[in-house]
Structure formats: structure tokens, C-alpha cells
MIZA-130188 format. One record per residue (C-alpha): residue number from 0; residue in three letters; x, y, z. Coordinates in steps of 0.2 Angstrom, whole numbers, plus 5000, padded with zeros to 4 digits. Each point is the difference from the previous one (the first is absolute). Example, Ala and Ser with C-alpha at 12.3 -4.5 7.8 and 13.67 -1.06 7.14 Angstrom:
% residues 2
+-----+---------+------+------+------+
: num : residuo :    X :    Y :    Z :
+-----+---------+------+------+------+
:   0 :     ALA : 5062 : 4978 : 5039 :
:   1 :     SER : 5006 : 5017 : 4997 :
+-----+---------+------+------+------+
This chain:
% residues 272
+-----+---------+------+------+------+
: num : residuo :    X :    Y :    Z :
+-----+---------+------+------+------+
:   0 :     MET : 5641 : 5669 : 5031 :
:   1 :     ASN : 5002 : 5018 : 4995 :
:   2 :     GLU : 4992 : 5002 : 4983 :
:   3 :     LYS : 5016 : 5009 : 4994 :
:   4 :     TYR : 5010 : 4984 : 5004 :
:   5 :     GLU : 4987 : 4988 : 4994 :
:   6 :     MET : 5001 : 5009 : 4983 :
:   7 :     LEU : 5019 : 5001 : 5000 :
:   8 :     ILE : 5005 : 4982 : 5006 :
:   9 :     PRO : 4997 : 4991 : 4984 :
:  10 :     LYS : 5009 : 5013 : 4990 :
:  11 :     VAL : 5016 : 4997 : 5008 :
:  12 :     LEU : 5002 : 4983 : 4992 :
:  13 :     THR : 4998 : 5008 : 4983 :
:  14 :     LYS : 5013 : 5013 : 5004 :
:  15 :     LEU : 5012 : 4986 : 5006 :
:  16 :     ARG : 4998 : 4991 : 4984 :
:  17 :     ALA : 5002 : 5016 : 4989 :
:  18 :     GLN : 5017 : 5004 : 5009 :
:  19 :     VAL : 5007 : 4983 : 5003 :
:  20 :     PRO : 5010 : 5005 : 5016 :
:  21 :     LEU : 5017 : 4992 : 5003 :
:  22 :     VAL : 5000 : 4992 : 5017 :
:  23 :     HIS : 5016 : 4997 : 5008 :
:  24 :     ASN : 4999 : 4985 : 5013 :
:  25 :     ILE : 5013 : 4995 : 5013 :
:  26 :     THR : 4989 : 4986 : 5006 :
:  27 :     ASN : 5002 : 4983 : 5007 :
:  28 :     VAL : 5006 : 4984 : 4991 :
:  29 :     VAL : 4984 : 4991 : 5003 :
:  30 :     VAL : 4989 : 5012 : 4990 :
:  31 :     THR : 5011 : 5007 : 4987 :
:  32 :     ASN : 4993 : 4991 : 4985 :
:  33 :     PHE : 4982 : 5001 : 5005 :
:  34 :     THR : 5002 : 5019 : 5004 :
:  35 :     ALA : 5007 : 5003 : 4983 :
:  36 :     ASN : 4986 : 4991 : 4991 :
:  37 :     GLY : 4987 : 5008 : 5010 :
:  38 :     LEU : 5007 : 5018 : 4996 :
:  39 :     SER : 5001 : 4995 : 4982 :
:  40 :     ALA : 4982 : 4993 : 5000 :
:  41 :     ILE : 4992 : 5016 : 5007 :
:  42 :     GLY : 5010 : 5011 : 4988 :
:  43 :     ALA : 5015 : 5006 : 5009 :
:  44 :     SER : 5019 : 4997 : 4996 :
:  45 :     PRO : 5009 : 4990 : 5013 :
:  46 :     VAL : 5019 : 5001 : 5003 :
:  47 :     MET : 5009 : 4990 : 5014 :
:  48 :     ALA : 5017 : 5008 : 5004 :
:  49 :     TYR : 5009 : 4996 : 5017 :
:  50 :     ALA : 5018 : 5004 : 4997 :
:  51 :     LYS : 5006 : 5015 : 5010 :
:  52 :     GLU : 5010 : 5005 : 4985 :
:  53 :     GLU : 4985 : 5003 : 4990 :
:  54 :     VAL : 4985 : 5003 : 5011 :
:  55 :     ALA : 5002 : 5019 : 5001 :
:  56 :     ASP : 5000 : 5001 : 4981 :
:  57 :     MET : 4985 : 4989 : 4998 :
:  58 :     ALA : 4990 : 5009 : 5014 :
:  59 :     THR : 5003 : 5016 : 4991 :
:  60 :     VAL : 4993 : 4995 : 4983 :
:  61 :     ALA : 4985 : 4990 : 5008 :
:  62 :     ASN : 4983 : 5007 : 5003 :
:  63 :     ALA : 4998 : 4991 : 5017 :
:  64 :     LEU : 5012 : 4990 : 5012 :
:  65 :     VAL : 4993 : 4986 : 5010 :
:  66 :     LEU : 5011 : 4994 : 5015 :
:  67 :     ASN : 4995 : 4982 : 5007 :
:  68 :     ILE : 5010 : 4993 : 5014 :
:  69 :     GLY : 4993 : 4982 : 4999 :
:  70 :     THR : 5016 : 4991 : 4998 :
:  71 :     LEU : 5011 : 5012 : 5010 :
:  72 :     THR : 5019 : 5002 : 4998 :
:  73 :     ALA : 5012 : 5014 : 5005 :
:  74 :     GLU : 5005 : 5002 : 4982 :
:  75 :     ASN : 4981 : 5003 : 4995 :
:  76 :     VAL : 4998 : 5013 : 5014 :
:  77 :     GLU : 5014 : 5010 : 4993 :
:  78 :     SER : 4994 : 4999 : 4982 :
:  79 :     MET : 4982 : 5005 : 5006 :
:  80 :     ILE : 5007 : 5015 : 5009 :
:  81 :     ILE : 5011 : 5005 : 4985 :
:  82 :     ALA : 4985 : 4998 : 4988 :
:  83 :     GLY : 4989 : 5009 : 5012 :
:  84 :     LYS : 5011 : 5015 : 5002 :
:  85 :     ALA : 5002 : 5001 : 4981 :
:  86 :     ALA : 4981 : 4999 : 4998 :
:  87 :     ASN : 4997 : 5014 : 5012 :
:  88 :     LEU : 5012 : 5011 : 4991 :
:  89 :     ALA : 4990 : 4996 : 4984 :
:  90 :     ASN : 4983 : 5002 : 5008 :
:  91 :     THR : 4997 : 4982 : 4996 :
:  92 :     PRO : 4986 : 4992 : 5012 :
:  93 :     VAL : 5007 : 4987 : 5012 :
:  94 :     ILE : 4989 : 4986 : 5006 :
:  95 :     LEU : 5006 : 4990 : 5015 :
:  96 :     ASP : 4993 : 4982 : 5004 :
:  97 :     PRO : 5007 : 4996 : 5018 :
:  98 :     VAL : 4997 : 4981 : 4998 :
:  99 :     GLY : 5002 : 4991 : 5017 :
: 100 :     ALA : 5004 : 5016 : 5010 :
: 101 :     GLY : 4998 : 4995 : 5018 :
: 102 :     ALA : 5004 : 4982 : 4997 :
: 103 :     THR : 5019 : 5004 : 5004 :
: 104 :     ARG : 5009 : 5015 : 5007 :
: 105 :     TYR : 5011 : 5000 : 4984 :
: 106 :     ARG : 4985 : 5002 : 4989 :
: 107 :     THR : 4992 : 5014 : 5010 :
: 108 :     GLU : 5017 : 5009 : 5002 :
: 109 :     SER : 5003 : 4999 : 4981 :
: 110 :     VAL : 4983 : 5008 : 4996 :
: 111 :     HIS : 5003 : 5014 : 5013 :
: 112 :     ARG : 5017 : 5003 : 4992 :
: 113 :     ILE : 4992 : 5001 : 4982 :
: 114 :     MET : 4987 : 5012 : 5006 :
: 115 :     LYS : 5012 : 5011 : 5009 :
: 116 :     GLU : 5011 : 5002 : 4985 :
: 117 :     VAL : 4987 : 4999 : 4986 :
: 118 :     GLU : 4984 : 5010 : 4998 :
: 119 :     ILE : 4986 : 4987 : 4997 :
: 120 :     THR : 4985 : 5004 : 4990 :
: 121 :     LEU : 4990 : 4985 : 5006 :
: 122 :     LEU : 5002 : 4987 : 5013 :
: 123 :     ARG : 4990 : 4984 : 4995 :
: 124 :     GLY : 4999 : 4985 : 5012 :
: 125 :     ASN : 4988 : 4989 : 5010 :
: 126 :     ALA : 4994 : 5007 : 5017 :
: 127 :     ALA : 5014 : 4992 : 5011 :
: 128 :     GLU : 5014 : 5006 : 4988 :
: 129 :     VAL : 4993 : 5018 : 5000 :
: 130 :     ALA : 4997 : 5000 : 5018 :
: 131 :     ASN : 5017 : 4994 : 5004 :
: 132 :     VAL : 5008 : 5013 : 4989 :
: 133 :     ALA : 4990 : 5013 : 5008 :
: 134 :     GLY : 5003 : 4994 : 5018 :
: 135 :     ILE : 4982 : 4995 : 5003 :
: 136 :     LYS : 4997 : 4984 : 5010 :
: 137 :     ALA : 4998 : 4985 : 4989 :
: 138 :     LYS : 5005 : 4982 : 4999 :
: 139 :     MET : 5009 : 4990 : 4986 :
: 140 :     ARG : 4998 : 4982 : 4994 :
: 141 :     GLY : 5014 : 4998 : 4988 :
: 142 :     VAL : 4997 : 5013 : 4987 :
: 143 :     ASP : 4981 : 4999 : 5002 :
: 144 :     SER : 4990 : 5012 : 5010 :
: 145 :     VAL : 4992 : 4999 : 5017 :
: 146 :     SER : 4994 : 5017 : 5007 :
: 147 :     GLU : 4990 : 5005 : 5015 :
: 148 :     HIS : 4994 : 5016 : 4992 :
: 149 :     ASN : 4987 : 5005 : 4987 :
: 150 :     ASN : 5009 : 5001 : 4983 :
: 151 :     SER : 4993 : 5018 : 4996 :
: 152 :     GLU : 5006 : 5006 : 5017 :
: 153 :     ILE : 5017 : 4993 : 4997 :
: 154 :     ALA : 5001 : 5008 : 4982 :
: 155 :     LEU : 4995 : 5017 : 5006 :
: 156 :     GLU : 5012 : 4999 : 5016 :
: 157 :     ALA : 5014 : 4994 : 4989 :
: 158 :     ALA : 4998 : 5013 : 4987 :
: 159 :     LYS : 5000 : 5013 : 5014 :
: 160 :     LEU : 5015 : 4993 : 5009 :
: 161 :     LEU : 5011 : 4997 : 4985 :
: 162 :     GLN : 4993 : 5015 : 4990 :
: 163 :     VAL : 4999 : 4988 : 4985 :
: 164 :     PRO : 4985 : 4994 : 4990 :
: 165 :     VAL : 4995 : 4983 : 5005 :
: 166 :     VAL : 4991 : 4985 : 4992 :
: 167 :     ILE : 4996 : 4985 : 5011 :
: 168 :     THR : 4994 : 4985 : 4990 :
: 169 :     GLY : 4990 : 4985 : 5007 :
: 170 :     GLU : 4982 : 4995 : 5000 :
: 171 :     LYS : 4996 : 5018 : 4997 :
: 172 :     ASP : 5013 : 5012 : 4992 :
: 173 :     ILE : 5003 : 5016 : 5009 :
: 174 :     VAL : 5007 : 5016 : 4992 :
: 175 :     ALA : 5005 : 5014 : 5013 :
: 176 :     VAL : 5007 : 5016 : 4993 :
: 177 :     ASN : 5001 : 5015 : 5012 :
: 178 :     GLU : 4982 : 5000 : 5007 :
: 179 :     LYS : 4992 : 4991 : 4985 :
: 180 :     LEU : 4995 : 4982 : 5002 :
: 181 :     SER : 4993 : 4988 : 4987 :
: 182 :     ILE : 4995 : 4982 : 5002 :
: 183 :     VAL : 5000 : 4988 : 4985 :
: 184 :     HIS : 4990 : 4984 : 5001 :
: 185 :     ASN : 5005 : 4993 : 4983 :
: 186 :     GLY : 5012 : 4984 : 5000 :
: 187 :     HIS : 4999 : 4982 : 5004 :
: 188 :     GLN : 5006 : 4989 : 5014 :
: 189 :     MET : 5009 : 4989 : 4986 :
: 190 :     LEU : 5013 : 5014 : 4999 :
: 191 :     THR : 5007 : 4993 : 5017 :
: 192 :     LYS : 5003 : 4983 : 4993 :
: 193 :     VAL : 5012 : 5006 : 4987 :
: 194 :     THR : 5017 : 5007 : 5006 :
: 195 :     GLY : 5005 : 5017 : 4993 :
: 196 :     THR : 4983 : 5007 : 4997 :
: 197 :     GLY : 5002 : 5014 : 5013 :
: 198 :     CYS : 5018 : 5004 : 4993 :
: 199 :     LEU : 4993 : 5001 : 4983 :
: 200 :     LEU : 4986 : 5012 : 5006 :
: 201 :     SER : 5014 : 5011 : 5008 :
: 202 :     SER : 5008 : 5001 : 4983 :
: 203 :     ILE : 4983 : 5003 : 4991 :
: 204 :     LEU : 4997 : 5014 : 5012 :
: 205 :     GLY : 5016 : 5007 : 4995 :
: 206 :     ALA : 4995 : 5000 : 4982 :
: 207 :     PHE : 4983 : 5009 : 5005 :
: 208 :     ILE : 5010 : 5013 : 5010 :
: 209 :     ALA : 5012 : 5003 : 4985 :
: 210 :     VAL : 4986 : 5007 : 4990 :
: 211 :     GLU : 4989 : 5008 : 5013 :
: 212 :     GLU : 5007 : 5013 : 5012 :
: 213 :     ASP : 4985 : 4999 : 5012 :
: 214 :     VAL : 5006 : 4985 : 5010 :
: 215 :     PHE : 4983 : 4997 : 5009 :
: 216 :     LEU : 4992 : 4999 : 4983 :
: 217 :     ALA : 5014 : 4989 : 4992 :
: 218 :     SER : 5001 : 4988 : 5015 :
: 219 :     THR : 4981 : 4998 : 5000 :
: 220 :     ALA : 4999 : 4997 : 4981 :
: 221 :     GLY : 5014 : 4988 : 5001 :
: 222 :     LEU : 4992 : 4990 : 5014 :
: 223 :     VAL : 4983 : 5000 : 4991 :
: 224 :     THR : 5007 : 4995 : 4984 :
: 225 :     TYR : 5011 : 4985 : 5007 :
: 226 :     GLY : 4985 : 4995 : 5011 :
: 227 :     VAL : 4988 : 4999 : 4985 :
: 228 :     ALA : 5013 : 4990 : 4990 :
: 229 :     ALA : 5001 : 4988 : 5014 :
: 230 :     GLU : 4982 : 4998 : 5002 :
: 231 :     ARG : 4998 : 4996 : 4981 :
: 232 :     ALA : 5015 : 4988 : 5001 :
: 233 :     PHE : 4992 : 4990 : 5014 :
: 234 :     GLU : 4983 : 4999 : 4990 :
: 235 :     LYS : 5010 : 4993 : 4985 :
: 236 :     THR : 5009 : 4987 : 5011 :
: 237 :     LYS : 4990 : 4997 : 5015 :
: 238 :     GLU : 4999 : 4981 : 4996 :
: 239 :     GLU : 5018 : 4998 : 4998 :
: 240 :     GLY : 5012 : 5008 : 5013 :
: 241 :     PRO : 5014 : 5013 : 5004 :
: 242 :     GLY : 5011 : 4995 : 4985 :
: 243 :     SER : 4987 : 5003 : 4987 :
: 244 :     PHE : 4995 : 5016 : 5010 :
: 245 :     GLN : 5017 : 5007 : 4999 :
: 246 :     ILE : 5001 : 4998 : 4981 :
: 247 :     GLU : 4982 : 5007 : 4998 :
: 248 :     LEU : 5004 : 5015 : 5011 :
: 249 :     LEU : 5014 : 5005 : 4988 :
: 250 :     ASN : 4987 : 4998 : 4986 :
: 251 :     GLN : 4987 : 5010 : 5009 :
: 252 :     LEU : 5013 : 5014 : 5004 :
: 253 :     MET : 5002 : 5001 : 4981 :
: 254 :     LYS : 4982 : 4999 : 4995 :
: 255 :     ILE : 4992 : 5012 : 5013 :
: 256 :     LYS : 4993 : 5016 : 4994 :
: 257 :     GLU : 4992 : 5016 : 5006 :
: 258 :     GLU : 4982 : 4993 : 4998 :
: 259 :     ASP : 5005 : 4985 : 5011 :
: 260 :     ILE : 5006 : 5011 : 5014 :
: 261 :     LYS : 4985 : 5011 : 4999 :
: 262 :     LYS : 4988 : 4985 : 5001 :
: 263 :     TRP : 5009 : 4990 : 5014 :
: 264 :     MET : 5009 : 5013 : 5011 :
: 265 :     LYS : 4995 : 5000 : 5018 :
: 266 :     VAL : 5008 : 5015 : 5009 :
: 267 :     GLU : 4994 : 5010 : 5015 :
: 268 :     SER : 5008 : 5016 : 5006 :
: 269 :     ILE : 5000 : 5003 : 5018 :
: 270 :     ARG : 5009 : 5016 : 4999 :
: 271 :     GLY : 5005 : 5010 : 4984 :
+-----+---------+------+------+------+
């Protein structure tokens, strides 16, 4: 990784905790509680507001807006677009998590509509979700991903086609912003055994982007921080299981410090 970014990555967490960004989430019903707790644990301030009558006001005062289509309804799409437009006017970053894009036509069309009407700061999904949003050949199995492409290639191609910074999460996490590409090797497979860990990550990336204008740096730092916390959580609970891991992940998100990130981060920069 570029020495500049190696030095700056751990510092973004300290900046986040000093600023306590307000993250407005229009997310899915499965993960609302876990997302709020995870944001609070890492040092951000979560708010969940869905009613179209108030989302514009909330997005305007928030430091980041996170749109998650996991439990999709027509009403939520309307709220997301209203909030997204207000966020754009207020220069509030907007993170879009296209959960299950490609699984049904309605999901894919809803994502395309949001992206047409709202300027997105970051698109975060698994390989198949991102590929389907960008029109790259991929396969879906429920809301899980099955892709025929290398994830780095998908991220770079999607970022170019959509003209939006992209994060693809999986066994390795990929950040593609313009021609910059980083690969984060932190994290643990146990994250896949707890529903909502990806959705929480999208909201945490929102918190990092809220305090750091360099989306490439903010996204890489968010992935590293979350991945290291997951690794530490597994070490504490490896004899137990996903229930204990989920709780310990919240604990580790609160406990993680700059020195932990410096010690454990595993990042490589292919470009940038």
C-alpha cells in the first residue's frame, strides 16, 4: 500500500470519533437494531428515519445518508429519492447498498431509478450485486453473489461504467475509485454467518466518508477497521458461535484503536 495511505488509514477512525458524525439510515427491517448499535459502538451517531414527510429534513442535517434496499417497498424507494435529493443539495455524501440487485427485476430497476435521480458517493455491495447494477454479466442466488468475473475487474469496470466509486465486499474487499484500486485482506468468514454484517458495513463506510472527503482513503480505512474488529471478535469467540461473535463484534468496534489498525491491517494497492 502507498506509504501515504498506510499512515493515514488508522487516523480516520480517530477523526470519526472526534467528530461523531450523524448517519441517516434508510435501511432494511432485518438489520435496523444491529446497524444502530454498530454505528454507536464505533463512535458515530445513528438515526433511522423513513417517513417521506421528514427524510429531506433529516438528510439535510445528517453528515451521511445510507440507502439500503434490503426489504424493498415502493414507499421506501420514494423516501430514498426524496432524502437523496436533499442530501445532494446539502453536499451530504450518499452511500447506496443495492441488496439483492439482480435477484428480481424490481430490485434492479429500483436501484437504477435511485442512481438516475440521486448523485451517489459510493456504491457498496457484493460482486453480483454490483455487476448487475452496472450491467456486467453475473449470476444471483437469492441475495448472495455468484460471479464469473474477478472482483477487482468488476469493481474497476463498474466504477468506470457508473462513474461512481465502488466497494465490493467478499473474501477480499475491493475499493475502486477512478483508476485507484485497493484490496483489503482483513475480516473473517464468520461475518457471513451473521445477518446484517454487510449492511452494517455500508453504514460504517458512511460514517468514515462523513469525516474524510477522500472517498478512496475513507472506504479503505472503513474496511480495514471493520475487518480488524471482526478478526478480534472471532479470536474472542472462536469456541462459541455466531451469536457470541455478533455481540463481540460490537464490543470490538468500540474497543478498536489506531494502534490495533496499524498492527493488524492487511492492505495492498494495485493502483493509486
